[in-house]
PDB file of N, CA, C, O and CB in Angstrom:
ATOM      1  N   MET A   1       6.555   6.970  -4.714  1.00  0.00           N
ATOM      2  CA  MET A   1       7.527   7.411  -3.826  1.00  0.00           C
ATOM      3  C   MET A   1       8.034   8.891  -4.294  1.00  0.00           C
ATOM      4  O   MET A   1       8.395   9.750  -3.489  1.00  0.00           O
ATOM      5  CB  MET A   1       8.691   6.334  -3.777  1.00  0.00           C
ATOM      6  N   LYS A   2       8.008   9.070  -5.747  1.00  0.00           N
ATOM      7  CA  LYS A   2       8.572  10.303  -6.182  1.00  0.00           C
ATOM      8  C   LYS A   2       7.610  11.463  -5.662  1.00  0.00           C
ATOM      9  O   LYS A   2       8.047  12.611  -5.574  1.00  0.00           O
ATOM     10  CB  LYS A   2       8.744  10.303  -7.783  1.00  0.00           C
ATOM     11  N   LEU A   3       6.296  11.153  -5.318  1.00  0.00           N
ATOM     12  CA  LEU A   3       5.350  12.119  -4.903  1.00  0.00           C
ATOM     13  C   LEU A   3       5.528  12.274  -3.344  1.00  0.00           C
ATOM     14  O   LEU A   3       4.704  12.874  -2.654  1.00  0.00           O
ATOM     15  CB  LEU A   3       3.875  11.681  -5.324  1.00  0.00           C
ATOM     16  N   ASP A   4       6.473  11.788  -2.931  1.00  0.00           N
ATOM     17  CA  ASP A   4       6.649  11.855  -1.202  1.00  0.00           C
ATOM     18  C   ASP A   4       5.640  10.910  -0.595  1.00  0.00           C
ATOM     19  O   ASP A   4       5.548  10.880   0.633  1.00  0.00           O
ATOM     20  CB  ASP A   4       6.318  13.482  -0.492  1.00  0.00           C
ATOM     21  N   VAL A   5       4.928  10.187  -1.289  1.00  0.00           N
ATOM     22  CA  VAL A   5       3.992   9.287  -0.551  1.00  0.00           C
ATOM     23  C   VAL A   5       4.661   8.119   0.314  1.00  0.00           C
ATOM     24  O   VAL A   5       5.168   7.192  -0.318  1.00  0.00           O
ATOM     25  CB  VAL A   5       3.050   8.648  -1.588  1.00  0.00           C
ATOM     26  N   GLU A   6       4.699   8.094   1.607  1.00  0.00           N
ATOM     27  CA  GLU A   6       5.357   7.025   2.334  1.00  0.00           C
ATOM     28  C   GLU A   6       4.719   5.821   2.690  1.00  0.00           C
ATOM     29  O   GLU A   6       5.430   4.908   3.112  1.00  0.00           O
ATOM     30  CB  GLU A   6       5.787   7.475   3.415  1.00  0.00           C
ATOM     31  N   ARG A   7       3.288   5.629   2.577  1.00  0.00           N
ATOM     32  CA  ARG A   7       2.735   4.523   2.802  1.00  0.00           C
ATOM     33  C   ARG A   7       1.344   4.607   2.214  1.00  0.00           C
ATOM     34  O   ARG A   7       0.758   5.682   2.089  1.00  0.00           O
ATOM     35  CB  ARG A   7       2.805   4.220   4.171  1.00  0.00           C
ATOM     36  N   LEU A   8       0.816   3.397   1.843  1.00  0.00           N
ATOM     37  CA  LEU A   8      -0.618   3.155   1.326  1.00  0.00           C
ATOM     38  C   LEU A   8      -1.257   2.507   2.490  1.00  0.00           C
ATOM     39  O   LEU A   8      -0.740   1.626   3.178  1.00  0.00           O
ATOM     40  CB  LEU A   8      -0.728   2.204  -0.049  1.00  0.00           C
ATOM     41  N   VAL A   9      -2.595   3.098   2.668  1.00  0.00           N
ATOM     42  CA  VAL A   9      -3.329   2.459   3.691  1.00  0.00           C
ATOM     43  C   VAL A   9      -4.760   2.121   3.078  1.00  0.00           C
ATOM     44  O   VAL A   9      -5.349   2.885   2.313  1.00  0.00           O
ATOM     45  CB  VAL A   9      -3.402   3.394   4.991  1.00  0.00           C
ATOM     46  N   LEU A  10      -5.280   0.821   3.525  1.00  0.00           N
ATOM     47  CA  LEU A  10      -6.444   0.587   3.052  1.00  0.00           C
ATOM     48  C   LEU A  10      -7.173  -0.355   4.093  1.00  0.00           C
ATOM     49  O   LEU A  10      -6.625  -1.081   4.923  1.00  0.00           O
ATOM     50  CB  LEU A  10      -6.310   0.057   1.679  1.00  0.00           C
ATOM     51  N   PRO A  11      -8.667  -0.171   3.847  1.00  0.00           N
ATOM     52  CA  PRO A  11      -9.353  -1.334   4.770  1.00  0.00           C
ATOM     53  C   PRO A  11      -9.653  -2.410   4.007  1.00  0.00           C
ATOM     54  O   PRO A  11     -10.288  -2.322   2.956  1.00  0.00           O
ATOM     55  CB  PRO A  11     -10.677  -0.946   5.480  1.00  0.00           C
ATOM     56  N   ALA A  12      -9.175  -3.584   4.536  1.00  0.00           N
ATOM     57  CA  ALA A  12      -9.509  -4.856   3.800  1.00  0.00           C
ATOM     58  C   ALA A  12     -10.523  -5.795   4.596  1.00  0.00           C
ATOM     59  O   ALA A  12     -10.614  -5.853   5.823  1.00  0.00           O
ATOM     60  CB  ALA A  12      -8.158  -5.660   3.518  1.00  0.00           C
ATOM     61  N   VAL A  13     -11.190  -6.444   3.762  1.00  0.00           N
ATOM     62  CA  VAL A  13     -12.273  -7.422   4.058  1.00  0.00           C
ATOM     63  C   VAL A  13     -11.452  -8.608   4.631  1.00  0.00           C
ATOM     64  O   VAL A  13     -10.480  -9.075   4.037  1.00  0.00           O
ATOM     65  CB  VAL A  13     -13.210  -7.839   2.700  1.00  0.00           C
ATOM     66  N   PRO A  14     -11.847  -9.005   5.670  1.00  0.00           N
ATOM     67  CA  PRO A  14     -11.003 -10.222   6.313  1.00  0.00           C
ATOM     68  C   PRO A  14     -10.941 -11.619   5.317  1.00  0.00           C
ATOM     69  O   PRO A  14     -10.049 -12.466   5.381  1.00  0.00           O
ATOM     70  CB  PRO A  14     -11.785 -10.672   7.859  1.00  0.00           C
ATOM     71  N   SER A  15     -11.986 -11.645   4.482  1.00  0.00           N
ATOM     72  CA  SER A  15     -11.900 -12.864   3.550  1.00  0.00           C
ATOM     73  C   SER A  15     -10.814 -12.694   2.501  1.00  0.00           C
ATOM     74  O   SER A  15     -10.368 -13.684   1.921  1.00  0.00           O
ATOM     75  CB  SER A  15     -13.275 -13.112   2.808  1.00  0.00           C
ATOM     76  N   VAL A  16     -10.367 -11.442   2.235  1.00  0.00           N
ATOM     77  CA  VAL A  16      -9.229 -11.387   1.176  1.00  0.00           C
ATOM     78  C   VAL A  16      -8.191 -10.821   1.789  1.00  0.00           C
ATOM     79  O   VAL A  16      -7.345 -10.382   1.011  1.00  0.00           O
ATOM     80  CB  VAL A  16      -9.513 -10.614  -0.100  1.00  0.00           C
ATOM     81  N   LEU A  17      -7.922 -10.652   3.188  1.00  0.00           N
ATOM     82  CA  LEU A  17      -6.740 -10.133   3.798  1.00  0.00           C
ATOM     83  C   LEU A  17      -5.537 -10.787   3.382  1.00  0.00           C
ATOM     84  O   LEU A  17      -4.484 -10.171   3.222  1.00  0.00           O
ATOM     85  CB  LEU A  17      -6.826 -10.198   5.184  1.00  0.00           C
ATOM     86  N   GLU A  18      -5.665 -12.031   3.201  1.00  0.00           N
ATOM     87  CA  GLU A  18      -4.442 -12.873   2.907  1.00  0.00           C
ATOM     88  C   GLU A  18      -3.795 -12.486   1.634  1.00  0.00           C
ATOM     89  O   GLU A  18      -2.576 -12.484   1.458  1.00  0.00           O
ATOM     90  CB  GLU A  18      -4.790 -14.358   2.834  1.00  0.00           C
ATOM     91  N   THR A  19      -4.739 -12.138   0.705  1.00  0.00           N
ATOM     92  CA  THR A  19      -4.379 -11.647  -0.807  1.00  0.00           C
ATOM     93  C   THR A  19      -3.747 -10.427  -0.693  1.00  0.00           C
ATOM     94  O   THR A  19      -2.729 -10.294  -1.373  1.00  0.00           O
ATOM     95  CB  THR A  19      -5.625 -11.447  -1.803  1.00  0.00           C
ATOM     96  N   TRP A  20      -4.134  -9.408   0.069  1.00  0.00           N
ATOM     97  CA  TRP A  20      -3.464  -8.215   0.407  1.00  0.00           C
ATOM     98  C   TRP A  20      -2.111  -8.258   0.899  1.00  0.00           C
ATOM     99  O   TRP A  20      -1.181  -7.548   0.516  1.00  0.00           O
ATOM    100  CB  TRP A  20      -4.165  -7.588   1.290  1.00  0.00           C
ATOM    101  N   THR A  21      -2.081  -9.264   1.893  1.00  0.00           N
ATOM    102  CA  THR A  21      -0.717  -9.363   2.751  1.00  0.00           C
ATOM    103  C   THR A  21       0.302 -10.308   1.746  1.00  0.00           C
ATOM    104  O   THR A  21       1.439  -9.916   1.487  1.00  0.00           O
ATOM    105  CB  THR A  21      -1.023 -10.215   4.474  1.00  0.00           C
ATOM    106  N   ASN A  22      -0.165 -11.424   1.282  1.00  0.00           N
ATOM    107  CA  ASN A  22       0.651 -12.270   0.603  1.00  0.00           C
ATOM    108  C   ASN A  22       1.139 -11.864  -0.731  1.00  0.00           C
ATOM    109  O   ASN A  22       2.301 -12.073  -1.078  1.00  0.00           O
ATOM    110  CB  ASN A  22       0.032 -13.410   0.507  1.00  0.00           C
ATOM    111  N   SER A  23       0.238 -11.272  -1.504  1.00  0.00           N
ATOM    112  CA  SER A  23       0.435 -11.006  -2.782  1.00  0.00           C
ATOM    113  C   SER A  23       0.723  -9.542  -3.139  1.00  0.00           C
ATOM    114  O   SER A  23       1.317  -9.237  -4.174  1.00  0.00           O
ATOM    115  CB  SER A  23      -0.644 -11.474  -3.439  1.00  0.00           C
ATOM    116  N   PHE A  24       0.307  -8.701  -2.297  1.00  0.00           N
ATOM    117  CA  PHE A  24       0.559  -7.273  -2.630  1.00  0.00           C
ATOM    118  C   PHE A  24       1.438  -6.415  -1.505  1.00  0.00           C
ATOM    119  O   PHE A  24       1.506  -5.185  -1.507  1.00  0.00           O
ATOM    120  CB  PHE A  24      -0.876  -6.590  -2.821  1.00  0.00           C
ATOM    121  N   GLY A  25       2.050  -7.219  -0.618  1.00  0.00           N
ATOM    122  CA  GLY A  25       2.812  -6.734   0.358  1.00  0.00           C
ATOM    123  C   GLY A  25       2.329  -5.893   1.604  1.00  0.00           C
ATOM    124  O   GLY A  25       3.145  -5.345   2.345  1.00  0.00           O
ATOM    125  N   PHE A  26       0.989  -5.816   1.798  1.00  0.00           N
ATOM    126  CA  PHE A  26       0.502  -5.073   2.922  1.00  0.00           C
ATOM    127  C   PHE A  26       0.682  -5.791   4.078  1.00  0.00           C
ATOM    128  O   PHE A  26       0.924  -6.998   4.067  1.00  0.00           O
ATOM    129  CB  PHE A  26      -0.843  -4.708   2.809  1.00  0.00           C
ATOM    130  N   ALA A  27       0.572  -5.089   5.143  1.00  0.00           N
ATOM    131  CA  ALA A  27       0.711  -5.573   6.714  1.00  0.00           C
ATOM    132  C   ALA A  27      -0.704  -4.899   7.432  1.00  0.00           C
ATOM    133  O   ALA A  27      -1.175  -3.792   7.172  1.00  0.00           O
ATOM    134  CB  ALA A  27       2.375  -4.860   7.562  1.00  0.00           C
ATOM    135  N   LYS A  28      -1.191  -5.825   8.337  1.00  0.00           N
ATOM    136  CA  LYS A  28      -2.165  -5.419   9.264  1.00  0.00           C
ATOM    137  C   LYS A  28      -1.512  -4.339  10.092  1.00  0.00           C
ATOM    138  O   LYS A  28      -0.399  -4.505  10.592  1.00  0.00           O
ATOM    139  CB  LYS A  28      -2.684  -6.595  10.112  1.00  0.00           C
ATOM    140  N   MET A  29      -2.320  -3.062  10.254  1.00  0.00           N
ATOM    141  CA  MET A  29      -1.908  -2.195  11.095  1.00  0.00           C
ATOM    142  C   MET A  29      -2.064  -2.357  12.482  1.00  0.00           C
ATOM    143  O   MET A  29      -3.208  -2.654  12.828  1.00  0.00           O
ATOM    144  CB  MET A  29      -2.369  -1.205  10.784  1.00  0.00           C
ATOM    145  N   THR A  30      -1.194  -2.239  13.401  1.00  0.00           N
ATOM    146  CA  THR A  30      -1.316  -2.370  14.774  1.00  0.00           C
ATOM    147  C   THR A  30      -2.305  -1.206  15.418  1.00  0.00           C
ATOM    148  O   THR A  30      -2.577  -0.217  14.737  1.00  0.00           O
ATOM    149  CB  THR A  30       0.130  -2.328  15.365  1.00  0.00           C
ATOM    150  N   ILE A  31      -2.758  -1.341  16.575  1.00  0.00           N
ATOM    151  CA  ILE A  31      -3.569  -0.150  17.189  1.00  0.00           C
ATOM    152  C   ILE A  31      -2.581   0.994  17.448  1.00  0.00           C
ATOM    153  O   ILE A  31      -2.970   2.154  17.312  1.00  0.00           O
ATOM    154  CB  ILE A  31      -4.335  -0.568  18.625  1.00  0.00           C
ATOM    155  N   HIS A  32      -1.345   0.727  17.808  1.00  0.00           N
ATOM    156  CA  HIS A  32      -0.347   1.858  18.011  1.00  0.00           C
ATOM    157  C   HIS A  32      -0.149   2.638  16.733  1.00  0.00           C
ATOM    158  O   HIS A  32      -0.076   3.866  16.785  1.00  0.00           O
ATOM    159  CB  HIS A  32       1.048   1.312  18.496  1.00  0.00           C
ATOM    160  N   GLU A  33      -0.045   1.885  15.408  1.00  0.00           N
ATOM    161  CA  GLU A  33       0.178   2.400  14.113  1.00  0.00           C
ATOM    162  C   GLU A  33      -1.053   3.201  13.875  1.00  0.00           C
ATOM    163  O   GLU A  33      -0.890   4.371  13.527  1.00  0.00           O
ATOM    164  CB  GLU A  33       0.436   1.299  13.033  1.00  0.00           C
ATOM    165  N   ARG A  34      -2.305   2.723  14.018  1.00  0.00           N
ATOM    166  CA  ARG A  34      -3.455   3.579  13.886  1.00  0.00           C
ATOM    167  C   ARG A  34      -3.596   4.938  14.560  1.00  0.00           C
ATOM    168  O   ARG A  34      -4.065   5.935  14.012  1.00  0.00           O
ATOM    169  CB  ARG A  34      -4.474   2.869  14.287  1.00  0.00           C
ATOM    170  N   SER A  35      -3.131   4.867  15.831  1.00  0.00           N
ATOM    171  CA  SER A  35      -3.284   5.872  16.825  1.00  0.00           C
ATOM    172  C   SER A  35      -2.353   7.111  16.398  1.00  0.00           C
ATOM    173  O   SER A  35      -2.527   8.239  16.860  1.00  0.00           O
ATOM    174  CB  SER A  35      -2.908   5.272  18.276  1.00  0.00           C
ATOM    175  N   GLN A  36      -1.389   6.804  15.510  1.00  0.00           N
ATOM    176  CA  GLN A  36      -0.564   7.950  14.920  1.00  0.00           C
ATOM    177  C   GLN A  36      -1.171   8.696  14.031  1.00  0.00           C
ATOM    178  O   GLN A  36      -0.680   9.782  13.721  1.00  0.00           O
ATOM    179  CB  GLN A  36       0.570   7.562  14.302  1.00  0.00           C
ATOM    180  N   PHE A  37      -2.389   8.226  13.446  1.00  0.00           N
ATOM    181  CA  PHE A  37      -3.013   9.015  12.468  1.00  0.00           C
ATOM    182  C   PHE A  37      -4.499   9.419  12.736  1.00  0.00           C
ATOM    183  O   PHE A  37      -5.361   9.559  11.868  1.00  0.00           O
ATOM    184  CB  PHE A  37      -2.917   8.301  11.231  1.00  0.00           C
ATOM    185  N   LEU A  38      -4.641   9.571  13.976  1.00  0.00           N
ATOM    186  CA  LEU A  38      -6.012  10.061  14.510  1.00  0.00           C
ATOM    187  C   LEU A  38      -6.410  11.419  13.934  1.00  0.00           C
ATOM    188  O   LEU A  38      -7.576  11.810  13.864  1.00  0.00           O
ATOM    189  CB  LEU A  38      -5.989  10.189  16.097  1.00  0.00           C
ATOM    190  N   GLY A  39      -5.345  12.099  13.531  1.00  0.00           N
ATOM    191  CA  GLY A  39      -5.803  13.526  13.060  1.00  0.00           C
ATOM    192  C   GLY A  39      -6.179  13.490  11.531  1.00  0.00           C
ATOM    193  O   GLY A  39      -6.537  14.513  10.947  1.00  0.00           O
ATOM    194  N   TYR A  40      -6.084  12.295  10.923  1.00  0.00           N
ATOM    195  CA  TYR A  40      -6.381  12.224   9.591  1.00  0.00           C
ATOM    196  C   TYR A  40      -7.634  11.410   9.267  1.00  0.00           C
ATOM    197  O   TYR A  40      -7.960  10.471   9.993  1.00  0.00           O
ATOM    198  CB  TYR A  40      -5.253  11.705   8.920  1.00  0.00           C
ATOM    199  N   THR A  41      -8.277  11.724   8.288  1.00  0.00           N
ATOM    200  CA  THR A  41      -9.549  11.110   7.976  1.00  0.00           C
ATOM    201  C   THR A  41      -9.380   9.764   7.059  1.00  0.00           C
ATOM    202  O   THR A  41      -8.621   9.849   6.093  1.00  0.00           O
ATOM    203  CB  THR A  41     -10.446  12.199   7.236  1.00  0.00           C
ATOM    204  N   PHE A  42      -9.912   8.778   7.263  1.00  0.00           N
ATOM    205  CA  PHE A  42      -9.837   7.491   6.749  1.00  0.00           C
ATOM    206  C   PHE A  42     -11.210   6.916   6.450  1.00  0.00           C
ATOM    207  O   PHE A  42     -12.156   7.082   7.220  1.00  0.00           O
ATOM    208  CB  PHE A  42      -9.104   6.647   7.675  1.00  0.00           C
ATOM    209  N   LEU A  43     -11.296   6.236   5.312  1.00  0.00           N
ATOM    210  CA  LEU A  43     -12.568   5.461   5.097  1.00  0.00           C
ATOM    211  C   LEU A  43     -12.423   4.205   5.816  1.00  0.00           C
ATOM    212  O   LEU A  43     -11.583   3.391   5.434  1.00  0.00           O
ATOM    213  CB  LEU A  43     -12.887   5.185   3.589  1.00  0.00           C
ATOM    214  N   ASP A  44     -13.197   3.963   6.868  1.00  0.00           N
ATOM    215  CA  ASP A  44     -13.125   2.750   7.675  1.00  0.00           C
ATOM    216  C   ASP A  44     -14.369   2.201   7.835  1.00  0.00           C
ATOM    217  O   ASP A  44     -15.264   2.753   8.474  1.00  0.00           O
ATOM    218  CB  ASP A  44     -12.557   2.948   8.948  1.00  0.00           C
ATOM    219  N   PHE A  45     -14.504   0.798   7.110  1.00  0.00           N
ATOM    220  CA  PHE A  45     -15.820   0.267   7.070  1.00  0.00           C
ATOM    221  C   PHE A  45     -15.890  -0.849   8.067  1.00  0.00           C
ATOM    222  O   PHE A  45     -14.889  -1.501   8.366  1.00  0.00           O
ATOM    223  CB  PHE A  45     -16.197  -0.196   5.674  1.00  0.00           C
ATOM    224  N   GLU A  46     -17.164  -1.083   8.619  1.00  0.00           N
ATOM    225  CA  GLU A  46     -17.408  -1.943   9.665  1.00  0.00           C
ATOM    226  C   GLU A  46     -16.951  -3.545   9.316  1.00  0.00           C
ATOM    227  O   GLU A  46     -17.297  -4.041   8.244  1.00  0.00           O
ATOM    228  CB  GLU A  46     -18.946  -1.794   9.991  1.00  0.00           C
ATOM    229  N   GLY A  47     -16.262  -4.208  10.162  1.00  0.00           N
ATOM    230  CA  GLY A  47     -15.808  -5.485   9.802  1.00  0.00           C
ATOM    231  C   GLY A  47     -14.584  -5.637   8.973  1.00  0.00           C
ATOM    232  O   GLY A  47     -14.232  -6.736   8.545  1.00  0.00           O
ATOM    233  N   THR A  48     -13.869  -4.415   8.720  1.00  0.00           N
ATOM    234  CA  THR A  48     -12.576  -4.421   7.757  1.00  0.00           C
ATOM    235  C   THR A  48     -11.345  -4.298   8.765  1.00  0.00           C
ATOM    236  O   THR A  48     -11.423  -3.910   9.931  1.00  0.00           O
ATOM    237  CB  THR A  48     -12.573  -3.041   6.567  1.00  0.00           C
ATOM    238  N   VAL A  49     -10.276  -4.674   8.138  1.00  0.00           N
ATOM    239  CA  VAL A  49      -8.933  -4.646   8.798  1.00  0.00           C
ATOM    240  C   VAL A  49      -8.033  -3.478   8.141  1.00  0.00           C
ATOM    241  O   VAL A  49      -7.822  -3.391   6.931  1.00  0.00           O
ATOM    242  CB  VAL A  49      -8.197  -6.122   8.628  1.00  0.00           C
ATOM    243  N   MET A  50      -7.576  -2.668   9.039  1.00  0.00           N
ATOM    244  CA  MET A  50      -6.883  -1.582   8.312  1.00  0.00           C
ATOM    245  C   MET A  50      -5.526  -2.175   7.924  1.00  0.00           C
ATOM    246  O   MET A  50      -4.976  -2.807   8.826  1.00  0.00           O
ATOM    247  CB  MET A  50      -6.727  -0.225   9.206  1.00  0.00           C
ATOM    248  N   CYS A  51      -4.946  -2.100   6.871  1.00  0.00           N
ATOM    249  CA  CYS A  51      -3.578  -2.411   6.310  1.00  0.00           C
ATOM    250  C   CYS A  51      -2.819  -1.361   5.680  1.00  0.00           C
ATOM    251  O   CYS A  51      -3.377  -0.428   5.103  1.00  0.00           O
ATOM    252  CB  CYS A  51      -3.668  -3.410   5.357  1.00  0.00           C
ATOM    253  N   GLN A  52      -1.603  -1.475   5.766  1.00  0.00           N
ATOM    254  CA  GLN A  52      -0.674  -0.543   5.259  1.00  0.00           C
ATOM    255  C   GLN A  52       0.562  -1.256   4.354  1.00  0.00           C
ATOM    256  O   GLN A  52       1.013  -2.384   4.558  1.00  0.00           O
ATOM    257  CB  GLN A  52      -0.112   0.247   6.516  1.00  0.00           C
ATOM    258  N   LYS A  53       0.910  -0.502   3.511  1.00  0.00           N
ATOM    259  CA  LYS A  53       2.209  -0.818   2.796  1.00  0.00           C
ATOM    260  C   LYS A  53       3.153   0.409   2.782  1.00  0.00           C
ATOM    261  O   LYS A  53       2.906   1.478   2.225  1.00  0.00           O
ATOM    262  CB  LYS A  53       1.922  -1.277   1.294  1.00  0.00           C
ATOM    263  N   LEU A  54       4.263   0.101   3.472  1.00  0.00           N
ATOM    264  CA  LEU A  54       5.291   1.189   3.505  1.00  0.00           C
ATOM    265  C   LEU A  54       6.139   1.291   2.205  1.00  0.00           C
ATOM    266  O   LEU A  54       6.888   0.357   1.918  1.00  0.00           O
ATOM    267  CB  LEU A  54       6.242   0.959   4.703  1.00  0.00           C
ATOM    268  N   LEU A  55       6.065   2.207   1.540  1.00  0.00           N
ATOM    269  CA  LEU A  55       6.715   2.366   0.190  1.00  0.00           C
ATOM    270  C   LEU A  55       8.112   2.742   0.231  1.00  0.00           C
ATOM    271  O   LEU A  55       8.803   2.657  -0.784  1.00  0.00           O
ATOM    272  CB  LEU A  55       6.029   3.369  -0.611  1.00  0.00           C
ATOM    273  N   MET A  56       8.614   3.184   1.426  1.00  0.00           N
ATOM    274  CA  MET A  56      10.055   3.351   1.521  1.00  0.00           C
ATOM    275  C   MET A  56      10.799   2.121   1.602  1.00  0.00           C
ATOM    276  O   MET A  56      11.994   2.239   1.332  1.00  0.00           O
ATOM    277  CB  MET A  56      10.395   4.136   2.635  1.00  0.00           C
ATOM    278  N   ASN A  57      10.354   0.868   1.933  1.00  0.00           N
ATOM    279  CA  ASN A  57      10.917  -0.253   2.118  1.00  0.00           C
ATOM    280  C   ASN A  57      11.061  -1.011   0.632  1.00  0.00           C
ATOM    281  O   ASN A  57      11.805  -1.976   0.458  1.00  0.00           O
ATOM    282  CB  ASN A  57      10.109  -0.983   3.182  1.00  0.00           C
ATOM    283  N   ILE A  58      10.266  -0.444  -0.356  1.00  0.00           N
ATOM    284  CA  ILE A  58      10.267  -0.939  -1.883  1.00  0.00           C
ATOM    285  C   ILE A  58      11.657  -0.644  -2.369  1.00  0.00           C
ATOM    286  O   ILE A  58      12.259  -1.514  -2.997  1.00  0.00           O
ATOM    287  CB  ILE A  58       9.113  -0.144  -2.890  1.00  0.00           C
ATOM    288  N   ALA A  59      12.194   0.489  -2.130  1.00  0.00           N
ATOM    289  CA  ALA A  59      13.295   0.944  -2.979  1.00  0.00           C
ATOM    290  C   ALA A  59      14.502   0.034  -2.488  1.00  0.00           C
ATOM    291  O   ALA A  59      14.645  -0.220  -1.292  1.00  0.00           O
ATOM    292  CB  ALA A  59      13.588   2.606  -2.823  1.00  0.00           C
ATOM    293  N   SER A  60      15.343  -0.433  -3.443  1.00  0.00           N
ATOM    294  CA  SER A  60      16.508  -0.994  -2.994  1.00  0.00           C
ATOM    295  C   SER A  60      17.514  -0.890  -4.087  1.00  0.00           C
ATOM    296  O   SER A  60      17.133  -0.486  -5.185  1.00  0.00           O
ATOM    297  CB  SER A  60      16.295  -2.372  -2.548  1.00  0.00           C
ATOM    298  N   SER A  61      18.817  -1.229  -3.890  1.00  0.00           N
ATOM    299  CA  SER A  61      19.774  -1.125  -5.087  1.00  0.00           C
ATOM    300  C   SER A  61      19.642  -1.899  -6.238  1.00  0.00           C
ATOM    301  O   SER A  61      20.140  -1.585  -7.319  1.00  0.00           O
ATOM    302  CB  SER A  61      20.998  -1.381  -4.720  1.00  0.00           C
ATOM    303  N   ASP A  62      18.936  -2.976  -6.019  1.00  0.00           N
ATOM    304  CA  ASP A  62      18.597  -3.972  -7.011  1.00  0.00           C
ATOM    305  C   ASP A  62      17.385  -3.476  -8.018  1.00  0.00           C
ATOM    306  O   ASP A  62      17.254  -4.013  -9.117  1.00  0.00           O
ATOM    307  CB  ASP A  62      18.188  -5.307  -6.229  1.00  0.00           C
ATOM    308  N   SER A  63      16.576  -2.504  -7.614  1.00  0.00           N
ATOM    309  CA  SER A  63      15.340  -2.134  -8.333  1.00  0.00           C
ATOM    310  C   SER A  63      15.649  -1.272  -9.516  1.00  0.00           C
ATOM    311  O   SER A  63      16.602  -0.493  -9.516  1.00  0.00           O
ATOM    312  CB  SER A  63      14.365  -1.408  -7.414  1.00  0.00           C
ATOM    313  N   VAL A  64      14.904  -1.408 -10.433  1.00  0.00           N
ATOM    314  CA  VAL A  64      14.943  -0.828 -11.688  1.00  0.00           C
ATOM    315  C   VAL A  64      14.051   0.516 -11.682  1.00  0.00           C
ATOM    316  O   VAL A  64      12.845   0.435 -11.451  1.00  0.00           O
ATOM    317  CB  VAL A  64      14.464  -1.877 -12.736  1.00  0.00           C
ATOM    318  N   PRO A  65      14.623   1.652 -11.920  1.00  0.00           N
ATOM    319  CA  PRO A  65      13.893   2.793 -11.850  1.00  0.00           C
ATOM    320  C   PRO A  65      12.907   2.679 -12.999  1.00  0.00           C
ATOM    321  O   PRO A  65      13.113   2.134 -14.084  1.00  0.00           O
ATOM    322  CB  PRO A  65      14.771   4.031 -11.893  1.00  0.00           C
ATOM    323  N   LEU A  66      11.618   3.385 -12.515  1.00  0.00           N
ATOM    324  CA  LEU A  66      10.619   3.437 -13.553  1.00  0.00           C
ATOM    325  C   LEU A  66      10.681   4.505 -14.657  1.00  0.00           C
ATOM    326  O   LEU A  66      10.235   4.339 -15.792  1.00  0.00           O
ATOM    327  CB  LEU A  66       9.405   3.569 -12.922  1.00  0.00           C
ATOM    328  N   ILE A  67      11.317   5.688 -14.176  1.00  0.00           N
ATOM    329  CA  ILE A  67      11.520   6.645 -15.147  1.00  0.00           C
ATOM    330  C   ILE A  67      12.567   6.230 -16.287  1.00  0.00           C
ATOM    331  O   ILE A  67      13.659   5.706 -16.066  1.00  0.00           O
ATOM    332  CB  ILE A  67      11.940   7.870 -14.450  1.00  0.00           C
ATOM    333  N   GLY A  68      12.039   6.558 -17.555  1.00  0.00           N
ATOM    334  CA  GLY A  68      12.701   6.098 -18.875  1.00  0.00           C
ATOM    335  C   GLY A  68      12.510   4.921 -19.338  1.00  0.00           C
ATOM    336  O   GLY A  68      13.254   4.439 -20.193  1.00  0.00           O
ATOM    337  N   MET A  69      11.376   4.230 -18.785  1.00  0.00           N
ATOM    338  CA  MET A  69      11.144   2.836 -19.424  1.00  0.00           C
ATOM    339  C   MET A  69      10.112   3.143 -20.346  1.00  0.00           C
ATOM    340  O   MET A  69       9.644   2.260 -21.065  1.00  0.00           O
ATOM    341  CB  MET A  69      10.707   1.619 -18.409  1.00  0.00           C
TER     342      MET A  69
END
């Protein structure tokens, strides 16, 4: 987030999709969400599901800053 990265996007193999979504906080991208990034280049492999994680939702008043640790 300090580098102004708003989201992480990755292609997930369906057999491990549950791990990405349940353990790492990613969500499947909808067709509408994917259409917003048509001007960008993504690695997209046949048979994968595009997932994203919005980093702006991670920050909260309860979180401990990583700087100074």
